[in-house]
C-alpha positions as CSV (number, residue, x, y, z in Angstrom):
1,M,11.1,9.3,-58.9
2,R,13.5,10.9,-56.4
3,R,11.1,13.8,-55.8
4,I,8.2,11.4,-55.3
5,L,10.2,9.4,-52.8
6,L,11.2,12.6,-50.9
7,A,7.6,13.8,-50.9
8,C,6.5,10.5,-49.5
9,I,9.2,10.6,-46.7
10,A,8.3,14.2,-45.9
11,S,4.6,13.4,-45.7
12,L,5.3,10.5,-43.3
13,I,7.4,12.7,-41.1
14,V,4.6,15.3,-41.0
15,Y,2.0,12.6,-40.3
16,I,4.0,11.0,-37.5
17,S,5.1,14.3,-36.0
18,A,1.5,15.6,-35.9
19,F,0.2,12.6,-33.9
20,A,3.3,12.3,-31.7
21,C,3.6,16.0,-30.8
22,L,0.6,18.1,-31.7
23,L,-2.7,16.2,-32.0
24,D,-4.4,15.2,-28.8
25,R,-7.8,13.8,-27.7
26,P,-8.3,15.1,-24.2
27,L,-11.9,14.0,-23.8
28,T,-11.5,10.4,-24.9
29,L,-7.9,9.2,-24.8
30,G,-7.2,11.8,-22.1
31,A,-9.7,10.2,-19.8
32,L,-8.2,6.8,-20.2
33,R,-4.7,8.1,-19.6
34,T,-5.8,10.0,-16.5
35,R,-7.3,6.7,-15.1
36,I,-4.1,4.8,-15.8
37,E,-1.8,7.4,-14.3
38,A,-4.0,7.9,-11.2
39,T,-3.8,4.2,-10.3
40,V,-0.1,3.9,-11.1
41,A,0.5,7.0,-8.9
42,L,-1.5,5.4,-6.0
43,A,0.5,2.2,-6.2
44,R,3.8,4.1,-5.8
45,T,2.6,5.4,-2.4
46,I,1.9,1.9,-1.0
47,H,4.8,0.1,0.6
48,Q,3.0,-3.0,1.9
49,P,1.4,-6.1,0.4
50,K,-1.5,-5.0,-1.7
51,L,-4.3,-6.3,-3.9
52,V,-4.5,-5.0,-7.5
53,I,-7.4,-5.6,-9.9
54,L,-6.4,-5.8,-13.5
55,A,-9.2,-6.0,-16.1
56,G,-11.1,-3.9,-18.6
57,S,-13.9,-1.6,-17.6
58,N,-15.5,-4.6,-15.8
59,G,-12.8,-3.9,-13.1
60,P,-13.9,-0.4,-12.0
61,Y,-17.6,-0.6,-12.8
62,S,-18.3,-4.0,-11.3
63,H,-15.7,-4.2,-8.5
64,R,-15.1,-1.8,-5.6
65,C,-11.7,-1.8,-3.9
66,E,-13.2,0.5,-1.3
67,I,-15.2,-2.5,-0.2
68,I,-12.8,-5.4,-1.0
69,G,-9.7,-3.9,0.7
70,P,-11.1,-3.9,4.3
71,I,-12.4,-7.4,3.8
72,V,-9.1,-8.9,2.7
73,G,-7.1,-6.6,5.1
74,R,-4.8,-5.0,2.6
75,P,-4.7,-1.9,0.4
76,C,-6.6,-2.4,-2.9
77,I,-6.2,-0.7,-6.2
78,N,-8.7,-0.9,-9.0
79,A,-6.5,-0.7,-12.1
80,G,-9.0,-1.9,-14.7
81,V,-9.3,0.6,-17.5
82,A,-11.1,-0.4,-20.8
83,V,-11.3,-3.6,-22.8
84,G,-9.6,-1.9,-25.7
85,I,-6.4,-1.2,-23.9
86,G,-3.6,-3.6,-24.9
87,L,-2.9,-6.2,-22.2
88,D,0.9,-6.0,-22.9
89,Y,0.7,-2.2,-22.2
90,L,-1.3,-2.7,-19.0
91,F,1.0,-5.5,-17.8
92,T,4.2,-3.5,-18.7
93,R,3.0,-0.5,-16.7
94,W,2.2,-2.7,-13.6
95,K,5.1,-5.1,-13.5
96,P,7.5,-2.6,-11.8
97,L,4.8,-1.9,-9.2
98,L,4.0,-5.5,-8.2
99,H,6.2,-7.1,-5.6
100,A,6.5,-10.4,-3.8
101,G,3.5,-10.9,-1.5
102,D,1.1,-8.8,-3.7
103,I,-2.1,-10.3,-5.1
104,V,-3.3,-9.5,-8.6
105,Y,-7.0,-10.4,-9.3
106,L,-7.9,-10.7,-13.0
107,P,-11.6,-10.8,-13.8
108,M,-10.9,-10.3,-17.5
109,E,-13.7,-9.9,-20.0
110,E,-14.2,-12.7,-22.5
111,T,-13.0,-10.5,-25.4
112,Q,-9.7,-9.9,-23.7
113,Y,-8.8,-13.5,-24.1
114,A,-10.0,-13.9,-27.7
115,R,-8.6,-10.6,-29.2
116,P,-6.4,-11.0,-32.2
117,R,-2.9,-9.5,-32.1
118,A,-3.6,-6.9,-34.8
119,T,-6.6,-5.5,-32.7
120,S,-4.5,-5.4,-29.6
121,D,-1.6,-3.6,-31.4
122,L,-3.9,-0.8,-32.6
123,G,-5.9,-0.1,-29.4
124,P,-6.1,3.4,-27.8
125,D,-3.0,2.7,-25.8
126,A,-1.0,2.9,-29.1
127,S,-1.9,6.6,-29.5
128,I,-1.5,7.3,-25.8
129,M,2.1,5.8,-25.8
130,L,3.1,7.7,-29.0
131,R,1.9,11.0,-27.5
132,Y,2.7,10.7,-23.8
133,D,4.4,7.4,-22.9
134,R,7.3,6.7,-25.3
135,A,9.4,5.2,-22.5
136,T,6.9,2.3,-22.3
137,L,6.5,2.1,-26.0
138,R,10.3,1.6,-26.4
139,T,10.2,-1.5,-24.2
140,L,7.5,-3.2,-26.4
141,P,8.3,-5.3,-29.5
142,L,9.1,-3.5,-32.7
143,R,5.8,-4.3,-34.3
144,R,4.0,-2.4,-31.4
145,Q,6.2,0.6,-32.0
146,V,5.5,0.6,-35.7
147,A,1.8,0.1,-35.1
148,A,1.8,3.1,-32.7
149,L,3.4,5.3,-35.4
150,F,0.5,4.5,-37.8
151,A,-2.4,4.3,-35.3
152,G,-3.8,7.7,-36.2
153,D,-6.1,8.4,-39.2
154,L,-8.1,11.3,-40.6
155,R,-11.0,10.7,-38.3
156,A,-8.7,10.8,-35.3
157,A,-7.1,14.0,-36.5
158,I,-10.5,15.7,-36.9
159,M,-11.7,14.5,-33.5
160,S,-8.4,15.7,-32.0
161,L,-9.1,19.2,-33.3
162,I,-12.7,19.1,-32.1
163,E,-11.9,17.9,-28.6
164,T,-9.0,20.4,-28.2
165,V,-11.2,23.3,-29.2
166,L,-14.0,22.1,-26.8
167,V,-11.6,21.8,-23.9
168,E,-9.9,25.2,-24.6
169,G,-13.3,26.8,-24.8
170,G,-14.2,25.6,-21.3
171,F,-16.4,22.7,-22.4
172,H,-18.2,21.1,-19.4
173,D,-18.0,17.4,-19.6
174,P,-21.4,15.9,-18.7
175,R,-20.2,12.4,-18.2
176,V,-19.9,12.6,-14.4
177,A,-23.5,13.8,-14.1
178,V,-24.9,11.0,-16.2
179,D,-22.4,8.2,-15.5
180,G,-20.7,8.9,-12.2
181,G,-16.9,9.3,-11.6
182,F,-14.0,7.6,-9.9
183,N,-12.8,7.5,-6.2
184,V,-9.3,7.4,-4.9
185,W,-9.1,3.6,-5.1
186,G,-9.9,3.6,-8.9
187,D,-13.4,2.4,-8.5
188,H,-16.2,3.8,-10.6
189,I,-18.8,5.4,-8.3
190,G,-22.1,7.2,-8.7
191,H,-23.4,4.9,-11.5
192,T,-26.6,4.2,-9.5
193,A,-29.6,2.2,-10.3
194,A,-31.5,5.5,-10.6
195,L,-29.2,6.7,-13.3
196,A,-29.3,3.3,-15.0
197,A,-33.0,3.7,-15.5
198,V,-32.4,5.6,-18.8
199,N,-30.5,2.5,-20.1
200,R,-33.2,0.0,-19.1
201,S,-34.5,-0.4,-22.7
202,T,-31.0,-0.8,-24.1
203,L,-30.0,-3.3,-21.5
204,A,-33.2,-5.3,-22.3
205,V,-32.2,-5.9,-25.9
206,I,-28.4,-6.3,-25.6
207,V,-27.3,-9.7,-27.0
208,P,-23.8,-10.4,-25.5
209,V,-21.2,-11.8,-27.8
210,H,-19.8,-15.0,-26.2
211,H,-16.6,-16.6,-27.4
212,T,-16.2,-20.3,-27.9
213,A,-13.7,-22.3,-25.8
214,A,-11.4,-22.5,-28.8
215,E,-11.5,-18.7,-29.3
216,V,-10.7,-18.2,-25.6
217,R,-7.9,-20.8,-25.6
218,D,-6.3,-19.7,-28.9
219,G,-6.7,-16.0,-28.7
220,Y,-3.7,-13.7,-28.6
221,G,-5.0,-12.2,-25.3
222,A,-4.8,-15.6,-23.7
223,V,-1.1,-15.8,-24.8
224,E,-0.5,-12.4,-23.1
225,I,-2.3,-13.4,-19.9
226,T,-0.4,-16.7,-19.8
227,E,3.0,-14.9,-20.1
228,F,1.9,-12.5,-17.4
229,L,1.0,-15.4,-15.1
230,R,4.4,-16.9,-15.6
231,W,6.0,-13.5,-14.7
232,T,3.9,-13.3,-11.5
233,R,5.0,-16.8,-10.5
234,R,8.6,-16.0,-11.0
235,H,8.4,-12.8,-9.0
236,G,6.4,-14.2,-6.0
237,V,3.2,-12.3,-7.0
238,R,0.0,-14.2,-6.3
239,A,-2.3,-14.2,-9.3
240,V,-6.0,-15.1,-9.0
241,G,-8.2,-15.4,-12.1
242,G,-11.9,-14.6,-12.1
243,L,-14.9,-14.2,-14.3
244,P,-16.4,-11.0,-15.6
245,T,-19.9,-10.0,-14.7
246,G,-22.7,-10.9,-17.1
247,F,-26.4,-11.4,-17.7
248,I,-27.9,-14.4,-15.9
249,D,-30.1,-15.0,-18.9
250,S,-27.1,-15.1,-21.3
251,P,-24.2,-16.8,-19.4
252,I,-20.8,-17.7,-20.7
253,A,-20.8,-21.3,-21.9
254,A,-19.5,-23.9,-19.4
255,D,-16.8,-25.1,-21.8
256,S,-15.6,-21.4,-22.3
257,I,-15.5,-21.0,-18.5
258,A,-13.5,-24.2,-18.3
259,A,-11.1,-22.8,-20.9
260,I,-10.6,-19.6,-18.9
261,R,-10.1,-21.5,-15.7
262,T,-7.5,-23.8,-17.4
263,I,-5.4,-20.8,-18.4
264,Y,-4.9,-19.9,-14.7
265,R,-4.7,-23.4,-13.3
266,D,-2.1,-24.4,-15.9
267,Q,0.2,-21.7,-14.6
268,G,-0.3,-22.6,-10.9
269,A,-2.6,-19.6,-10.2
270,D,-5.9,-19.8,-8.3
271,F,-9.2,-19.2,-9.9
272,L,-12.1,-17.5,-8.0
273,E,-15.5,-18.6,-9.2
274,L,-18.6,-17.5,-7.3
275,P,-21.6,-19.9,-7.1
276,N,-23.5,-17.6,-9.6
277,H,-20.5,-17.4,-11.9
278,S,-20.8,-13.5,-11.5
279,D,-24.1,-13.5,-13.4
280,Y,-26.9,-11.2,-12.4
281,P,-30.3,-10.0,-13.6
282,R,-30.3,-7.3,-16.2
283,T,-31.8,-4.9,-13.7
284,D,-28.5,-5.1,-11.7
285,F,-26.5,-3.5,-14.6
286,F,-25.8,0.0,-15.5
287,D,-25.3,0.2,-19.3
288,T,-23.6,-3.0,-20.5
289,Q,-23.2,-6.6,-19.3
290,D,-19.7,-5.7,-18.0
291,H,-21.0,-2.8,-15.8
292,L,-23.0,-3.5,-12.7
293,N,-24.8,-0.5,-11.3
294,E,-23.4,0.8,-8.0
295,E,-25.7,-1.0,-5.7
296,A,-25.0,-4.4,-7.4
297,Q,-21.3,-3.5,-7.6
298,I,-21.1,-3.2,-3.9
299,A,-22.9,-6.5,-3.3
300,H,-20.7,-8.2,-5.8
301,S,-17.5,-6.7,-4.3
302,K,-18.5,-8.1,-0.9
303,A,-18.9,-11.6,-2.4
304,I,-15.5,-11.3,-4.2
305,G,-13.8,-10.1,-1.0
306,E,-15.2,-12.8,1.1
307,A,-14.2,-15.4,-1.5
308,L,-10.7,-14.1,-1.7
309,V,-10.1,-14.4,2.1
310,P,-9.9,-18.2,2.2
311,L,-7.6,-18.2,-0.8
312,M,-5.3,-15.8,1.1
313,D,-5.6,-17.9,4.3
314,R,-4.6,-21.0,2.4
315,E,-1.6,-19.4,0.9
316,W,-0.5,-18.0,4.4
317,A,-0.8,-21.5,5.9
318,R,1.3,-23.0,3.1
319,S,4.0,-20.4,3.6
320,R,4.4,-21.2,7.3
């Protein structure tokens, strides 16, 4: 029995050590990590009131800080990453960089409100923290730390070896050519309507998954967002909720929008809602309902920027 126990302990040590120190996924998790670190680094260089967009991939694909910043008259950082990234990780990274007078705009995807805790705990950020960001991992609850230790599996190990070999062999990543890249503000660029043409048949048949008002209201993501809104209020950071982009022929239900709006209003935050509820024809999208193509992204960003201005003016008038 003692030998079996020792063997189990040794196997756990080898397993955890491999994922914590050796195995890496530079083409997948590496891309997400690069995005997070780039926007965090940009925030450290800004020493005046700023606007930060926090969301999933709806943030960089459907919003453009390059456009919004000049409209609102302050630096803008597009810190949206991917819907799978845990909100507690995203908020933990950004809290030290948000200061009184800053504005954070949150056009979160529906799924981010309704995600259960287990799904959130085992997102790609768990592996990123275990490998590269243990300082942040140590600040999170014990359950998150344990989840990170066991986030890897056999498939992840195999993919790590494949991705590492590809990168070491000088693999040319084709994603920029077919999807576009990112600018200095964190916006996704180059995902033009012309490039989106290859996705037209896929976009035509996508059936978006919409969450009920109860799922939005009772989801673990809603709990995390509520806690973050309380933090912003205590620290003088202006939070503004918003809606993600979506297909005009498959909109979010009115009661689900009301549930999202209530999360922000109950915490004293504003809620920005365009007349079209951020819904557009499928021809305006790139590859999913959360990703506008570049031309539509620019138009949507102008509308968002112009809608933010009166909210900012109202706050300025109240503070005088």
